[in-house]
N, CA, C and O atoms as a CHARMM CRD file, in Angstrom:
* protein
*
  300
    1    1 MET  N     -8.64500  -9.78800   7.10300 PROA 1      0.00000
    2    1 MET  CA    -9.87800 -10.02900   6.40100 PROA 1      0.00000
    3    1 MET  C     -9.63100 -10.99500   5.24400 PROA 1      0.00000
    4    1 MET  O     -8.63900 -10.87200   4.52500 PROA 1      0.00000
    5    2 LYS  N    -10.51300 -11.92500   5.07500 PROA 2      0.00000
    6    2 LYS  CA   -10.39200 -12.90000   3.99200 PROA 2      0.00000
    7    2 LYS  C    -10.90000 -12.29700   2.68400 PROA 2      0.00000
    8    2 LYS  O    -11.85200 -11.51700   2.68500 PROA 2      0.00000
    9    3 PRO  N    -10.26200 -12.66000   1.56900 PROA 3      0.00000
   10    3 PRO  CA   -10.73700 -12.14300   0.28200 PROA 3      0.00000
   11    3 PRO  C    -12.00800 -12.86300  -0.16000 PROA 3      0.00000
   12    3 PRO  O    -12.21600 -14.03500   0.15600 PROA 3      0.00000
   13    4 ASN  N    -12.84500 -12.15300  -0.88700 PROA 4      0.00000
   14    4 ASN  CA   -14.05900 -12.80000  -1.40000 PROA 4      0.00000
   15    4 ASN  C    -13.74100 -13.52000  -2.71000 PROA 4      0.00000
   16    4 ASN  O    -12.62100 -13.45500  -3.21600 PROA 4      0.00000
   17    5 THR  N    -14.74500 -14.20200  -3.24400 PROA 5      0.00000
   18    5 THR  CA   -14.55700 -15.01700  -4.44500 PROA 5      0.00000
   19    5 THR  C    -14.14300 -14.17800  -5.65000 PROA 5      0.00000
   20    5 THR  O    -13.31500 -14.61300  -6.45000 PROA 5      0.00000
   21    6 ARG  N    -14.69900 -13.00200  -5.78500 PROA 6      0.00000
   22    6 ARG  CA   -14.36600 -12.13500  -6.92300 PROA 6      0.00000
   23    6 ARG  C    -12.88600 -11.76300  -6.89200 PROA 6      0.00000
   24    6 ARG  O    -12.21400 -11.79700  -7.92300 PROA 6      0.00000
   25    7 ILE  N    -12.37900 -11.40900  -5.71500 PROA 7      0.00000
   26    7 ILE  CA   -10.96200 -11.04000  -5.58900 PROA 7      0.00000
   27    7 ILE  C    -10.07900 -12.24400  -5.88100 PROA 7      0.00000
   28    7 ILE  O     -9.08900 -12.11900  -6.60100 PROA 7      0.00000
   29    8 ILE  N    -10.41600 -13.40400  -5.33800 PROA 8      0.00000
   30    8 ILE  CA    -9.62200 -14.61000  -5.58000 PROA 8      0.00000
   31    8 ILE  C     -9.61500 -14.97200  -7.06600 PROA 8      0.00000
   32    8 ILE  O     -8.59200 -15.41600  -7.58700 PROA 8      0.00000
   33    9 ASN  N    -10.73700 -14.78800  -7.74800 PROA 9      0.00000
   34    9 ASN  CA   -10.78000 -15.07000  -9.18800 PROA 9      0.00000
   35    9 ASN  C     -9.80000 -14.18500  -9.95300 PROA 9      0.00000
   36    9 ASN  O     -9.07600 -14.66200 -10.82600 PROA 9      0.00000
   37   10 TYR  N     -9.78100 -12.90400  -9.62300 PROA 10     0.00000
   38   10 TYR  CA    -8.84300 -11.99900 -10.29500 PROA 10     0.00000
   39   10 TYR  C     -7.39500 -12.29700  -9.90100 PROA 10     0.00000
   40   10 TYR  O     -6.49500 -12.18700 -10.73400 PROA 10     0.00000
   41   11 VAL  N     -7.16400 -12.66900  -8.65600 PROA 11     0.00000
   42   11 VAL  CA    -5.81200 -13.05100  -8.22500 PROA 11     0.00000
   43   11 VAL  C     -5.32600 -14.24300  -9.04800 PROA 11     0.00000
   44   11 VAL  O     -4.17800 -14.26900  -9.49200 PROA 11     0.00000
   45   12 SER  N     -6.18900 -15.21500  -9.24800 PROA 12     0.00000
   46   12 SER  CA    -5.82100 -16.39100 -10.05200 PROA 12     0.00000
   47   12 SER  C     -5.50600 -16.00900 -11.49200 PROA 12     0.00000
   48   12 SER  O     -4.55400 -16.52600 -12.07700 PROA 12     0.00000
   49   13 LEU  N     -6.29800 -15.11000 -12.06600 PROA 13     0.00000
   50   13 LEU  CA    -6.04800 -14.67800 -13.43900 PROA 13     0.00000
   51   13 LEU  C     -4.71600 -13.93500 -13.56500 PROA 13     0.00000
   52   13 LEU  O     -4.00300 -14.09000 -14.55700 PROA 13     0.00000
   53   14 VAL  N     -4.39100 -13.13600 -12.56300 PROA 14     0.00000
   54   14 VAL  CA    -3.11600 -12.40800 -12.57800 PROA 14     0.00000
   55   14 VAL  C     -1.96100 -13.38800 -12.40500 PROA 14     0.00000
   56   14 VAL  O     -0.95700 -13.28900 -13.11000 PROA 14     0.00000
   57   15 GLN  N     -2.08900 -14.32400 -11.48400 PROA 15     0.00000
   58   15 GLN  CA    -1.01700 -15.29700 -11.25600 PROA 15     0.00000
   59   15 GLN  C     -0.77600 -16.18100 -12.47300 PROA 15     0.00000
   60   15 GLN  O      0.36100 -16.56600 -12.74700 PROA 15     0.00000
   61   16 ASP  N     -1.83600 -16.50100 -13.20000 PROA 16     0.00000
   62   16 ASP  CA    -1.69700 -17.34600 -14.38900 PROA 16     0.00000
   63   16 ASP  C     -1.20500 -16.57000 -15.61300 PROA 16     0.00000
   64   16 ASP  O     -0.93800 -17.16500 -16.65700 PROA 16     0.00000
   65   17 GLY  N     -1.08600 -15.24700 -15.48900 PROA 17     0.00000
   66   17 GLY  CA    -0.59300 -14.43500 -16.58600 PROA 17     0.00000
   67   17 GLY  C     -1.64400 -14.12800 -17.63600 PROA 17     0.00000
   68   17 GLY  O     -1.31100 -13.63600 -18.71400 PROA 17     0.00000
   69   18 ILE  N     -2.89100 -14.40500 -17.34500 PROA 18     0.00000
   70   18 ILE  CA    -3.96400 -14.13400 -18.29400 PROA 18     0.00000
   71   18 ILE  C     -4.25000 -12.64000 -18.35600 PROA 18     0.00000
   72   18 ILE  O     -4.62300 -12.11300 -19.40400 PROA 18     0.00000
   73   19 MET  N     -4.07300 -11.96600 -17.23200 PROA 19     0.00000
   74   19 MET  CA    -4.25400 -10.51800 -17.19800 PROA 19     0.00000
   75   19 MET  C     -3.26500  -9.91000 -16.21400 PROA 19     0.00000
   76   19 MET  O     -2.67400 -10.61400 -15.39600 PROA 19     0.00000
   77   20 THR  N     -3.09300  -8.60700 -16.30300 PROA 20     0.00000
   78   20 THR  CA    -2.21900  -7.90200 -15.38000 PROA 20     0.00000
   79   20 THR  C     -3.06000  -7.18600 -14.33300 PROA 20     0.00000
   80   20 THR  O     -4.27600  -7.06900 -14.47700 PROA 20     0.00000
   81   21 VAL  N     -2.41000  -6.71200 -13.28600 PROA 21     0.00000
   82   21 VAL  CA    -3.11900  -5.99000 -12.23200 PROA 21     0.00000
   83   21 VAL  C     -3.75300  -4.72300 -12.79800 PROA 21     0.00000
   84   21 VAL  O     -4.79100  -4.28000 -12.30500 PROA 21     0.00000
   85   22 ASP  N     -3.15400  -4.14300 -13.80900 PROA 22     0.00000
   86   22 ASP  CA    -3.71900  -2.93500 -14.42200 PROA 22     0.00000
   87   22 ASP  C     -5.07000  -3.20000 -15.09100 PROA 22     0.00000
   88   22 ASP  O     -5.86100  -2.27500 -15.27500 PROA 22     0.00000
   89   23 MET  N     -5.33400  -4.43200 -15.44800 PROA 23     0.00000
   90   23 MET  CA    -6.59500  -4.78500 -16.09600 PROA 23     0.00000
   91   23 MET  C     -7.72000  -5.06200 -15.09900 PROA 23     0.00000
   92   23 MET  O     -8.88500  -5.14700 -15.48700 PROA 23     0.00000
   93   24 VAL  N     -7.38000  -5.20000 -13.83300 PROA 24     0.00000
   94   24 VAL  CA    -8.37200  -5.49300 -12.79300 PROA 24     0.00000
   95   24 VAL  C     -9.24400  -4.25400 -12.58200 PROA 24     0.00000
   96   24 VAL  O     -8.73300  -3.13500 -12.61800 PROA 24     0.00000
   97   25 PRO  N    -10.54700  -4.43400 -12.36300 PROA 25     0.00000
   98   25 PRO  CA   -11.41000  -3.27200 -12.11000 PROA 25     0.00000
   99   25 PRO  C    -10.90200  -2.42300 -10.94000 PROA 25     0.00000
  100   25 PRO  O    -10.40500  -2.93700  -9.93800 PROA 25     0.00000
  101   26 GLN  N    -11.04200  -1.13600 -11.10300 PROA 26     0.00000
  102   26 GLN  CA   -10.49700  -0.15900 -10.15500 PROA 26     0.00000
  103   26 GLN  C    -10.98600  -0.37500  -8.72400 PROA 26     0.00000
  104   26 GLN  O    -10.23200  -0.15600  -7.77600 PROA 26     0.00000
  105   27 ASP  N    -12.24400  -0.80200  -8.55500 PROA 27     0.00000
  106   27 ASP  CA   -12.81100  -0.91200  -7.20800 PROA 27     0.00000
  107   27 ASP  C    -12.17400  -2.01500  -6.36300 PROA 27     0.00000
  108   27 ASP  O    -12.26600  -1.97100  -5.13600 PROA 27     0.00000
  109   28 ILE  N    -11.52700  -3.00900  -6.99600 PROA 28     0.00000
  110   28 ILE  CA   -10.89400  -4.07800  -6.21600 PROA 28     0.00000
  111   28 ILE  C     -9.39200  -4.20700  -6.49400 PROA 28     0.00000
  112   28 ILE  O     -8.75600  -5.15100  -6.02600 PROA 28     0.00000
  113   29 ARG  N     -8.82900  -3.27300  -7.24600 PROA 29     0.00000
  114   29 ARG  CA    -7.41800  -3.36500  -7.63900 PROA 29     0.00000
  115   29 ARG  C     -6.48300  -3.42100  -6.43600 PROA 29     0.00000
  116   29 ARG  O     -5.54400  -4.21700  -6.42900 PROA 29     0.00000
  117   30 ASN  N     -6.71700  -2.60000  -5.42900 PROA 30     0.00000
  118   30 ASN  CA    -5.83700  -2.60300  -4.25300 PROA 30     0.00000
  119   30 ASN  C     -5.88300  -3.93500  -3.51700 PROA 30     0.00000
  120   30 ASN  O     -4.84700  -4.44900  -3.09400 PROA 30     0.00000
  121   31 GLU  N     -7.07700  -4.49600  -3.36300 PROA 31     0.00000
  122   31 GLU  CA    -7.20600  -5.78500  -2.67700 PROA 31     0.00000
  123   31 GLU  C     -6.55200  -6.90700  -3.48400 PROA 31     0.00000
  124   31 GLU  O     -5.88600  -7.77200  -2.91500 PROA 31     0.00000
  125   32 VAL  N     -6.73800  -6.89500  -4.80000 PROA 32     0.00000
  126   32 VAL  CA    -6.12200  -7.92000  -5.64400 PROA 32     0.00000
  127   32 VAL  C     -4.60700  -7.80700  -5.57400 PROA 32     0.00000
  128   32 VAL  O     -3.91200  -8.81800  -5.47600 PROA 32     0.00000
  129   33 THR  N     -4.09300  -6.58700  -5.62400 PROA 33     0.00000
  130   33 THR  CA    -2.64900  -6.38300  -5.50800 PROA 33     0.00000
  131   33 THR  C     -2.13600  -6.90800  -4.17200 PROA 33     0.00000
  132   33 THR  O     -1.09600  -7.56500  -4.11700 PROA 33     0.00000
  133   34 LYS  N     -2.85800  -6.62100  -3.10700 PROA 34     0.00000
  134   34 LYS  CA    -2.46700  -7.07500  -1.77000 PROA 34     0.00000
  135   34 LYS  C     -2.38400  -8.59600  -1.71000 PROA 34     0.00000
  136   34 LYS  O     -1.42300  -9.14200  -1.16800 PROA 34     0.00000
  137   35 TRP  N     -3.38300  -9.28600  -2.26200 PROA 35     0.00000
  138   35 TRP  CA    -3.39900 -10.73900  -2.19600 PROA 35     0.00000
  139   35 TRP  C     -2.41800 -11.38400  -3.16600 PROA 35     0.00000
  140   35 TRP  O     -1.86700 -12.44300  -2.86500 PROA 35     0.00000
  141   36 VAL  N     -2.18900 -10.77500  -4.31200 PROA 36     0.00000
  142   36 VAL  CA    -1.16900 -11.29700  -5.22900 PROA 36     0.00000
  143   36 VAL  C      0.19000 -11.23700  -4.54900 PROA 36     0.00000
  144   36 VAL  O      0.96800 -12.18900  -4.61700 PROA 36     0.00000
  145   37 ARG  N      0.47600 -10.11600  -3.89100 PROA 37     0.00000
  146   37 ARG  CA     1.75000  -9.96700  -3.17000 PROA 37     0.00000
  147   37 ARG  C      1.83400 -10.96100  -2.01600 PROA 37     0.00000
  148   37 ARG  O      2.89700 -11.53000  -1.76700 PROA 37     0.00000
  149   38 TYR  N      0.73400 -11.17200  -1.31700 PROA 38     0.00000
  150   38 TYR  CA     0.71500 -12.10400  -0.19600 PROA 38     0.00000
  151   38 TYR  C      1.03400 -13.52700  -0.66100 PROA 38     0.00000
  152   38 TYR  O      1.88300 -14.20400  -0.08000 PROA 38     0.00000
  153   39 PHE  N      0.34600 -13.97100  -1.71500 PROA 39     0.00000
  154   39 PHE  CA     0.57100 -15.32500  -2.20500 PROA 39     0.00000
  155   39 PHE  C      1.93600 -15.49100  -2.85600 PROA 39     0.00000
  156   39 PHE  O      2.43900 -16.61100  -2.95000 PROA 39     0.00000
  157   40 ALA  N      2.53900 -14.41000  -3.30400 PROA 40     0.00000
  158   40 ALA  CA     3.88200 -14.46500  -3.88500 PROA 40     0.00000
  159   40 ALA  C      4.95900 -14.45100  -2.80000 PROA 40     0.00000
  160   40 ALA  O      6.13600 -14.66800  -3.08800 PROA 40     0.00000
  161   41 GLY  N      4.55900 -14.19600  -1.56400 PROA 41     0.00000
  162   41 GLY  CA     5.52100 -14.19100  -0.46400 PROA 41     0.00000
  163   41 GLY  C      6.21700 -12.86800  -0.26100 PROA 41     0.00000
  164   41 GLY  O      7.24200 -12.80500   0.41900 PROA 41     0.00000
  165   42 ILE  N      5.68300 -11.80900  -0.83700 PROA 42     0.00000
  166   42 ILE  CA     6.28300 -10.48600  -0.69900 PROA 42     0.00000
  167   42 ILE  C      5.77200  -9.86700   0.59500 PROA 42     0.00000
  168   42 ILE  O      4.56600  -9.70900   0.79000 PROA 42     0.00000
  169   43 LYS  N      6.70800  -9.51700   1.48000 PROA 43     0.00000
  170   43 LYS  CA     6.30200  -9.01600   2.79200 PROA 43     0.00000
  171   43 LYS  C      6.50200  -7.52400   2.97100 PROA 43     0.00000
  172   43 LYS  O      5.99500  -6.95200   3.93600 PROA 43     0.00000
  173   44 ASP  N      7.22800  -6.87600   2.06600 PROA 44     0.00000
  174   44 ASP  CA     7.45200  -5.43500   2.21100 PROA 44     0.00000
  175   44 ASP  C      7.04600  -4.72000   0.92600 PROA 44     0.00000
  176   44 ASP  O      6.65100  -5.35500  -0.05100 PROA 44     0.00000
  177   45 GLU  N      7.14600  -3.42700   0.93900 PROA 45     0.00000
  178   45 GLU  CA     6.72500  -2.61800  -0.20900 PROA 45     0.00000
  179   45 GLU  C      7.86100  -2.35900  -1.19600 PROA 45     0.00000
  180   45 GLU  O      7.68900  -1.57300  -2.12800 PROA 45     0.00000
  181   46 THR  N      9.00700  -2.99400  -1.01800 PROA 46     0.00000
  182   46 THR  CA    10.16100  -2.70900  -1.86700 PROA 46     0.00000
  183   46 THR  C     10.38200  -3.79400  -2.91300 PROA 46     0.00000
  184   46 THR  O     11.52000  -4.03400  -3.31700 PROA 46     0.00000
  185   47 ALA  N      9.33600  -4.44200  -3.35000 PROA 47     0.00000
  186   47 ALA  CA     9.49700  -5.53000  -4.31200 PROA 47     0.00000
  187   47 ALA  C      9.92700  -5.02900  -5.68000 PROA 47     0.00000
  188   47 ALA  O     10.66900  -5.71400  -6.38400 PROA 47     0.00000
  189   48 VAL  N      9.48200  -3.87100  -6.05700 PROA 48     0.00000
  190   48 VAL  CA     9.85300  -3.31000  -7.35100 PROA 48     0.00000
  191   48 VAL  C     11.03200  -2.38400  -7.13500 PROA 48     0.00000
  192   48 VAL  O     10.94800  -1.41400  -6.38200 PROA 48     0.00000
  193   49 LYS  N     12.13600  -2.69500  -7.80900 PROA 49     0.00000
  194   49 LYS  CA    13.34100  -1.88900  -7.64500 PROA 49     0.00000
  195   49 LYS  C     13.46400  -0.89200  -8.78500 PROA 49     0.00000
  196   49 LYS  O     13.20200  -1.20600  -9.94700 PROA 49     0.00000
  197   50 ASP  N     13.86300   0.29300  -8.42600 PROA 50     0.00000
  198   50 ASP  CA    14.09100   1.33100  -9.41500 PROA 50     0.00000
  199   50 ASP  C     15.54600   1.23900  -9.85700 PROA 50     0.00000
  200   50 ASP  O     16.44000   1.42900  -9.03300 PROA 50     0.00000
  201   51 PRO  N     15.81400   0.95300 -11.13400 PROA 51     0.00000
  202   51 PRO  CA    17.20900   0.82300 -11.56600 PROA 51     0.00000
  203   51 PRO  C     18.00200   2.11300 -11.39800 PROA 51     0.00000
  204   51 PRO  O     19.22400   2.06500 -11.26000 PROA 51     0.00000
  205   52 GLU  N     17.33900   3.25700 -11.40700 PROA 52     0.00000
  206   52 GLU  CA    18.02600   4.53200 -11.22400 PROA 52     0.00000
  207   52 GLU  C     18.44900   4.73200  -9.77300 PROA 52     0.00000
  208   52 GLU  O     19.35900   5.51300  -9.49300 PROA 52     0.00000
  209   53 ALA  N     17.79700   4.03400  -8.85300 PROA 53     0.00000
  210   53 ALA  CA    18.08200   4.22200  -7.43300 PROA 53     0.00000
  211   53 ALA  C     19.27600   3.39900  -6.95700 PROA 53     0.00000
  212   53 ALA  O     19.77100   3.61300  -5.85100 PROA 53     0.00000
  213   54 GLU  N     19.73700   2.47400  -7.77100 PROA 54     0.00000
  214   54 GLU  CA    20.86200   1.63900  -7.36500 PROA 54     0.00000
  215   54 GLU  C     22.13800   2.46700  -7.31300 PROA 54     0.00000
  216   54 GLU  O     22.36500   3.34200  -8.14900 PROA 54     0.00000
  217   55 VAL  N     22.95700   2.17700  -6.32600 PROA 55     0.00000
  218   55 VAL  CA    24.22300   2.88800  -6.16600 PROA 55     0.00000
  219   55 VAL  C     25.21100   2.31400  -7.16500 PROA 55     0.00000
  220   55 VAL  O     25.42800   1.10400  -7.23100 PROA 55     0.00000
  221   56 LYS  N     25.79600   3.19600  -7.92900 PROA 56     0.00000
  222   56 LYS  CA    26.76500   2.76100  -8.92500 PROA 56     0.00000
  223   56 LYS  C     28.17400   2.92900  -8.36700 PROA 56     0.00000
  224   56 LYS  O     28.49900   3.96600  -7.78900 PROA 56     0.00000
  225   57 THR  N     28.99900   1.91400  -8.54200 PROA 57     0.00000
  226   57 THR  CA    30.37000   1.95100  -8.08200 PROA 57     0.00000
  227   57 THR  C     31.20400   2.75800  -9.07000 PROA 57     0.00000
  228   57 THR  O     31.18400   2.48900 -10.27100 PROA 57     0.00000
  229   58 PRO  N     31.94300   3.75500  -8.56000 PROA 58     0.00000
  230   58 PRO  CA    32.76800   4.54500  -9.47200 PROA 58     0.00000
  231   58 PRO  C     33.92100   3.71000 -10.03400 PROA 58     0.00000
  232   58 PRO  O     34.48200   2.85900  -9.34400 PROA 58     0.00000
  233   59 VAL  N     34.25600   3.96400 -11.27700 PROA 59     0.00000
  234   59 VAL  CA    35.35000   3.25500 -11.93000 PROA 59     0.00000
  235   59 VAL  C     36.64700   3.98800 -11.61200 PROA 59     0.00000
  236   59 VAL  O     36.76900   5.19000 -11.84500 PROA 59     0.00000
  237   60 VAL  N     37.61800   3.24000 -11.07400 PROA 60     0.00000
  238   60 VAL  CA    38.91000   3.81900 -10.72400 PROA 60     0.00000
  239   60 VAL  C     39.92900   3.35800 -11.75700 PROA 60     0.00000
  240   60 VAL  O     40.05900   2.16300 -12.02100 PROA 60     0.00000
  241   61 ASP  N     40.65200   4.31500 -12.33900 PROA 61     0.00000
  242   61 ASP  CA    41.66800   4.00400 -13.33800 PROA 61     0.00000
  243   61 ASP  C     42.99200   3.78200 -12.62100 PROA 61     0.00000
  244   61 ASP  O     43.61500   4.72800 -12.14000 PROA 61     0.00000
  245   62 ASN  N     43.41500   2.51800 -12.55200 PROA 62     0.00000
  246   62 ASN  CA    44.65700   2.18000 -11.85100 PROA 62     0.00000
  247   62 ASN  C     45.83300   2.00100 -12.80800 PROA 62     0.00000
  248   62 ASN  O     46.87300   1.47400 -12.41200 PROA 62     0.00000
  249   63 THR  N     45.68500   2.42500 -14.03900 PROA 63     0.00000
  250   63 THR  CA    46.78900   2.28400 -14.98200 PROA 63     0.00000
  251   63 THR  C     47.75200   3.45600 -14.82700 PROA 63     0.00000
  252   63 THR  O     47.34800   4.57900 -14.52900 PROA 63     0.00000
  253   64 LYS  N     49.02400   3.17100 -15.03400 PROA 64     0.00000
  254   64 LYS  CA    50.04300   4.21400 -14.94200 PROA 64     0.00000
  255   64 LYS  C     50.30900   4.76200 -16.33200 PROA 64     0.00000
  256   64 LYS  O     50.39400   4.01400 -17.30700 PROA 64     0.00000
  257   65 LYS  N     50.43600   6.04400 -16.40500 PROA 65     0.00000
  258   65 LYS  CA    50.72400   6.68500 -17.68300 PROA 65     0.00000
  259   65 LYS  C     52.22900   6.87000 -17.81000 PROA 65     0.00000
  260   65 LYS  O     52.90100   7.30300 -16.87400 PROA 65     0.00000
  261   66 VAL  N     52.73800   6.53400 -18.98200 PROA 66     0.00000
  262   66 VAL  CA    54.15900   6.67100 -19.25200 PROA 66     0.00000
  263   66 VAL  C     54.35400   7.95100 -20.04200 PROA 66     0.00000
  264   66 VAL  O     53.82000   8.10900 -21.14000 PROA 66     0.00000
  265   67 LEU  N     55.14000   8.87800 -19.45700 PROA 67     0.00000
  266   67 LEU  CA    55.33900  10.15600 -20.11500 PROA 67     0.00000
  267   67 LEU  C     56.51000  10.11500 -21.09600 PROA 67     0.00000
  268   67 LEU  O     56.36800  10.52800 -22.24700 PROA 67     0.00000
  269   68 ASP  N     57.65300   9.62500 -20.65300 PROA 68     0.00000
  270   68 ASP  CA    58.82400   9.55400 -21.51800 PROA 68     0.00000
  271   68 ASP  C     59.17400   8.10000 -21.74700 PROA 68     0.00000
  272   68 ASP  O     59.98400   7.52400 -21.02200 PROA 68     0.00000
  273   69 ASP  N     58.57100   7.51900 -22.74200 PROA 69     0.00000
  274   69 ASP  CA    58.83500   6.12400 -23.04500 PROA 69     0.00000
  275   69 ASP  C     59.88500   6.07900 -24.15000 PROA 69     0.00000
  276   69 ASP  O     59.56700   6.28800 -25.32100 PROA 69     0.00000
  277   70 ASP  N     61.15500   5.80300 -23.77400 PROA 70     0.00000
  278   70 ASP  CA    62.26500   5.78600 -24.72500 PROA 70     0.00000
  279   70 ASP  C     62.39800   4.44900 -25.44200 PROA 70     0.00000
  280   70 ASP  O     63.28900   4.29400 -26.27700 PROA 70     0.00000
  281   71 THR  N     61.55900   3.50200 -25.14800 PROA 71     0.00000
  282   71 THR  CA    61.67100   2.19400 -25.78900 PROA 71     0.00000
  283   71 THR  C     61.20600   2.25000 -27.23800 PROA 71     0.00000
  284   71 THR  O     61.44700   1.31300 -27.99900 PROA 71     0.00000
  285   72 ARG  N     60.54600   3.33200 -27.62900 PROA 72     0.00000
  286   72 ARG  CA    60.05800   3.43400 -29.00000 PROA 72     0.00000
  287   72 ARG  C     61.16300   3.85700 -29.96700 PROA 72     0.00000
  288   72 ARG  O     61.06800   3.60300 -31.16800 PROA 72     0.00000
  289   73 THR  N     62.18700   4.48800 -29.46000 PROA 73     0.00000
  290   73 THR  CA    63.24400   4.97300 -30.35900 PROA 73     0.00000
  291   73 THR  C     64.26900   3.89100 -30.62400 PROA 73     0.00000
  292   73 THR  O     64.61500   3.11800 -29.73100 PROA 73     0.00000
  293   74 ALA  N     64.74900   3.83800 -31.84800 PROA 74     0.00000
  294   74 ALA  CA    65.74800   2.83800 -32.23100 PROA 74     0.00000
  295   74 ALA  C     67.13400   3.36600 -31.89300 PROA 74     0.00000
  296   74 ALA  O     67.41100   4.55100 -32.07800 PROA 74     0.00000
  297   75 HSD  N     67.99400   2.50200 -31.40400 PROA 75     0.00000
  298   75 HSD  CA    69.37400   2.91600 -31.05100 PROA 75     0.00000
  299   75 HSD  C     70.34000   2.51900 -32.08800 PROA 75     0.00000
  300   75 HSD  O     71.53400   2.78500 -31.95500 PROA 75     0.00000
């Protein structure tokens, strides 16, 4: 379905940064969001990443601990 003029006007305002999608009237917010995503080239629903969902690589300590270091004593 093609968007009507009202939806395209709001899409243009969102793309230009004049307003955010949250400012769009509730009755057309879903359609405006759909077309903003379409014109931005977003094809899936995973455009917004949750930083908490990213897999964190565990830190491995590869340093060796010296238990009896005799180099500190003077001979």
